[in-house]
N, C-alpha and C positions, 0 to 999 in steps of 0.2 A: 505499500500500500503500500528526492522524492518528497519533498517536504511541502505540503500545501493543504488546501481544503479537503480534498477528497478524502483524506483519512479522517475526515470528520465523521466519516462513517466508519472508516476503519480505525484509524489511529485514534479515533475518538470514541470508541465504543466503550471503553472502560477506564476507570481511573486506577491506574496501576496498583500501587500498594495498598490502596484503601478499600478496594473491592466495591467501589461504587461504579458498577458497570454502566457505561454510557456517560460517565461524568466527563470524560475527555472529549465529548462530542463537540465542544466549542473550541478545541485547541486547533492550531494551524493544521491544515490538512495536507497529507503527503501525496507524493506522486503516484504511488501504485493506486492511490485513490480508492482503494477499496472503500470507497465512500458508500455508505449504505450498501454494503455488500450482501452476499447471500445470507450471512448471519441474520441480518435484520429482516430479510425477506422471509426467513423461516421462523424467526422468533421475535416478531415485532413487539410483543408484549414485554420481552426482556430488554431488548435493545431499543427501548423507546427513546424518543428525542429527535435531534436533528436527523437521525438516520432512519427512523422507523417509518417505512413507507407501507401504506395499506395495499392489499391485493389490487392489482391493476385490471381495468377492464380492457377488452380487446382494442387494438389501435383503430383510430378513425382516420379520415383522410389526412394525408400529409404526415402520418406518423403520430397524430395526436391521440389522446385517450378519450373514449366515449364512456360516460357513466362513472368516471372516477370521482372521488370526493372533490368538491370545489374548494377553492381558496377561502379561508375564513374571512378575509377582508380586514384583518386586524394588524396592528403594528407587530413587528417581530420582537421576541423577548430579549434579543441582544441589545436593543437600544441603538443600534447602528443607524445613522441617518438615511442610509440607502434601504433600510428595512422597515421604514414607516409605511403605512398603508398608502399615503399620498405619493411617496416616492415610487413605490411598486406600481401603482396605477399609471403614473406618468411614464415610467420606463416601459411598461407593457404597451402603452399607446404608441411608442416609438419602436416597437420590436422589429417590424419589417424593415425599417430604415437601418436599424442596428445590424441586422443580419446582412443586408445588402452591402453595408459599409465594410464588411469583412472580406469582400471579394478581393481587393488588392493584396491583402495578407495571404489569402488562399492561393492566389496566382503565384506569389513569390515562393510558395511551397510546392509548386508544380501541379496544382489542381487545375484542370481545364475549365474554361468558362461553361462549356456544355454540362460537365459534371456538377459544377457548383450550382447551376440553375436547377439541374435535375434533382439533386439531393436536398436543396433548400426549398423547393417548391412546396407550398402548402404548409410550411412550418408555422406553428402558432405557439405562444408561450403557455407552459404548464404552470400556472401560478400556485397550484397546490404545493409545489416544491418549496415555496417561500415559508410555508408553515412547517414543513419537514426540516428545513435547514435551521430554523430558529426556535423550535420547540424545546422546552426544558422539562424533563420527566420529573414527576413528583416522587415516584417510587422506583426503586431499582432492585436488581437481583444480586444475591451474594455470589461469591466466586464458586462456592461448592454447589449451589443450585445450577449455575452456569455449566460447570463441568459435568454434573449429572445429566444435563440435557444433551450436551454435545458428544460426550464420550459414553455411549450406551451400547447395549448388545446388538440392537438392530443396525446401527450405523457401522459397528465393527464388522458384523457379518457382511454387510454390503461392501465394505472396504476390502475385505479379504477376497470377495468375488471379483472386484475390479483389479486387484493385484494379480489374480490368477488369469483373468481374461486378457489382460494386456501385459503379460509377463515379458514377452519379447520386446515390447516398447520400453518397459522399465529396465530390462537388462541392458539394452543399447544405451539408454540415457544415463544410467548409473555408471556404465563403463566410460562413456564420453565425458561426463561432467564430474563424477565423484559424489554427486548429490544423492543422499539416502532416499531410496524409493518410498520408504514408509512416511517420510516427511511430506513428499509430494502427494501421496495418497491421502494423508491427513488433511492437507490444505484443501484438496479437492472435496473431501467429505465434509469438512466444516464450513467451507465457503458456500457450497451449493447443494449439500446433501447428495453428492454424486450426480450433478447435473439436473436434479429435479426441482431446485429452487434457485433460479438465477435472476428473478425479477423480470418485469415485462414492460418497463418504460422504454420508449425510444431513446437511445443514447444521443442521437442528433437533437431531438427535441429538448431533452434534459439539459445537455451542455449548452445549446443555443439559448435556452431560457436563462441559465445561470451566467452566461457570457454577457447578457444584455440587461439583466435585472438582479438587484441584490448586492450583497457586500463582498462578493468574491469574483467580480467580473473579469479581472485580469487573469486570474488563475484558470477560470473556465473558458476563457477565449482560447487559450492554448489547447485545452482539451477538445473544444469544438473543432478547431482547425485541424487538430491531429486526427479526429474522427473522419473529417472530410478526406484527409490524406489516405487513410486506410481504405476508404471506399473507392477513392480515385485510383489507387494502385490495384484494386481488385482482390485484396486479401480476403475481404468479407463482403457480404451483401447487407443492405440496410436492415432486412428482416432478421439477420443474425445478430445485429448490434442492438440488443434489447437487454436492459438490466436495471440497475438501481436508479434512484432519483438523482444521484450525482454522476452517473455515467459509467459505473463499473459493470463489466459484462463478462459473460463466459463462465464456465465451471469453476475457474480459480480467480475470477473477478479482476480482470485487468482494466485499468483506466486506459483511455486512448494513448496518452503520453507514455505510459508504462509499456503498452503493447509495442510502440515504436522502438523503445529501448531494448526490450527483452524478447519479443516474439521471434521465433525461428521456424524455418520450413523443415520440419523433422523428417518428412518422407520424400522431399525433392520434387513435389508436384508443382512448384512455382508459387504456391500460396502459403500464407501463414495463418492457418485457420485454428484459432484457439477455442473455438466454440463447438464445432462438430467433428473435428479431427483429433482423435485421442493421441496420435503420435505427435502432432504439433503441440497439443495442450501439455503433454508430459514434458516434452523437450523444452518448451518455452518457460514453464514454471521452474524447471531445473536451472535453466540459463539465468533466470532472475536471481535465484538463490546463489548460484555460483558467482555471479558478478558482484553480489553483495558480500562476498567473502566466506562462503561456506567452506568448512574444513572437512575434507573427505576422511571417512573412517572414524570420525569423532562423534560423540553424543552431544546432546544439548545441555544436560545438567543432571543433578542428582538430588533426590529427596534426602534431607538430612534431619537428624535429631539435634535440636538446639538445647544446650544444657540450662538448668536453672541458674538464675543470676546472670545470664548473658547480657552483655552491653549491646542493646539493639540499635544504638547509634551507629554501629558498624554495618547494619543492614541497609546498605545504600549502594546504588549502582555505580557510584563514583569511587567506592572504596573496595576495589578489587584486590585480592591477595592470592598467593598460591594456595592450592588445596592443603599443602603441608602446613602452612601458617594457620589455615582455618582449623585444622586438626589440633593444633596447639591451643586454639581457643575453646576446644572441647567438642567440636562438631564431629558427628559420625554419620555414616550412611544409615538410613533407616532400615535397610535390608540386612545390615550387619556385615556386608561384604567390604573388602578394602577398596579404596579409590585406586583406579588403574594408573593414573598419571599424577602423582602428587605435585609435580612442578607446574601443572596447568594453572592458569589464573582464572579466578571465578569471583563473582560477587554474590552476596546473600540476599535472597528474596524471602520475606516473611509476610505473605499476603493476608494472613489472618492474625498477624501479630504473635504475641507470646502464647496464644491459646491454640495455635494451629501448627501445621508442619512448616519446616523451612526448606529452602531449595538453594543449592549452589549452582549458579548459572554460568555456563561457559560461552565461548565465542559463537557457537552455532545458535545459541538462544538469542544472542544479540542480532544475528542474521535474520532469524524469524521475526524479530521485532522490527526490522527494516521493512519486512513484507507488510506488517501491521503493527505499528508502535504502541501496542497495549500489552502489558505484562500478562493479564489474564488470558488474552487470546493466544499469546506465544506459549504459555504454560499448557493450554488445552491442546495446541498442535503437538508439542513435544510429548505430552502424555498419551495422546491418541496414537501417535506414531509408535511409541513403545508398546502399547497394547496390541496394535496391529502385528508387531513382530513377535508377539507371544508373551509380553511382559504382564505383570500383575498390577492391580489397582494400587493407589497410594497406600502406604502402610499406616500412617498416623491419621487420627480422626480430625475432622474439621469442627470448629465450635458451632455446631448447628443450633445451639440454644440462642445464639446471638441473632438479633434481627437487624435488618438494614435500616439506617436512618432515612427518613423522608427528606425531600429537598428542603422543606421548611426547617427541619431539624438540622440539616447540614448548614443551612444559612445561619441559624441561631448559634451553632457551634463556632463558626467563623467569627461571628459578632462578639461572642463571649471571649474568644481567644484574643481578639483585637482589643477589647476592653481591658484585658489583663496585660497588654503590651507584647503578646507573643506573635500576633499576626499583623503584618504590615500591609497586606493587600486590600483590595476592595471585596468585601463579602458578596458572594454570588451563588453560593450553594454548590459550586463546582469544586471538587477536591483535586488538587494537583500537588506538586512537590512542595510549594510554599506552605500549603495547609498542613501537610504531613510533618514538615519540619517544625512548624509552630506547635503542633500537637505533641510531638516528641519532647520539645522543650518544656511544655506544660507538664507532661507526665513525669519527666525527670525532676521537676520542681516539687512534685508531691510524693516522690519516692515510689512510683510504680514503674513497671517495665516501659521504657520509652520506645514502644514499638510502632507508634504512629497509627494504630488501629482505632478508627472512629466508632467506638462502641457506645451503646446507650448509657453504660456506666460512666464512661468518660464525660459524656454530656451532662449527666447528673452531677458529677463532681464540679464541672464548670459552673453549673447552676447553684452550687453551694449546698447541695443536698447530701 
């Protein structure tokens, strides 16, 4: 999912260490743009927010939607001046001129005038996207609920079928790139439930809408023009380019710009078809990971037992140490096995704080996060891949007795942290690194594990109860 809006659906589906899935939805979106990817298409209730698109009606003329939910007509929750209802209406009234005005840029990219006119004919803005881009979920799911849903027996069974069916393609790709077949199969399964949940919005319509209306026009102009390039080259047909509200398409949810960078012609037929050609799909997804730094023959990380009294201020992506150094801190593999490479560098992730399992994350985990910069997503991919290769469920229990804070409670928590001098940002109910750091400092000040986990107990302590 490369740094920009589209990972608003991808990179923004979860707030890493705090387990507020979907909290990152308003962060800058990335290039793979798995923005509103298959995850949200399949689990809209979980990944609600800027990325949660409702089921789409069949396309109407010009790639538009018929029968889809209408735009609310309200100002966006972000408060951005381009997301006010008046600004949206004004931009929508100029939509045709905006699209036509992109012809010189398309021409510079090699798009013919005939194809430009053909592919843009009949385009109309899908204003419902404005609601999806700027909505803010009141309730979210915990990381353990998220993992329960995505890593389940049915999906694992389907994944094993896919691995067997396309064994020759996985063999060839693994040999050529060194990228683990199980990681590719896991991405395919989690992004689109193995091609069954890919979204049904026109990529051209969605990216054209966002290129002309709203708060990310520059980013989506590049996506729209890249989509035209793909069609002009003949890699895909317009009807194949259907997906999320932010333009992610195909079984592993490529954004148009990511397609340009990473898609390859795996079978030599002259087209890079990541939608309906399994050979191209597998090879392209592997190429993406390889170019992002995948280390062949290495795993993504290890579940670890964190000892009592551990200093959770060390649980930070910026505080990597060798595994041997982590062992000196008292960390051990949850399975009881030795670490295979003690000299490898890793960082500690404690997504449920001191109450849940810990994980030492290696280079390949960081690569998965480049595909979608959300720690919960990357953890699901790594775990799903391990299960596909025959591994067992996580050993340690999650704190299932904990409930997720509502958005209003998250906002209150930030406000209370600010009142006590711990939080310097603007309270918005969205948890990121600054909130976690403030929360850790507060926890340290009252003598409890500084794990940055936003529990109802911590909120009560901030309230003075």
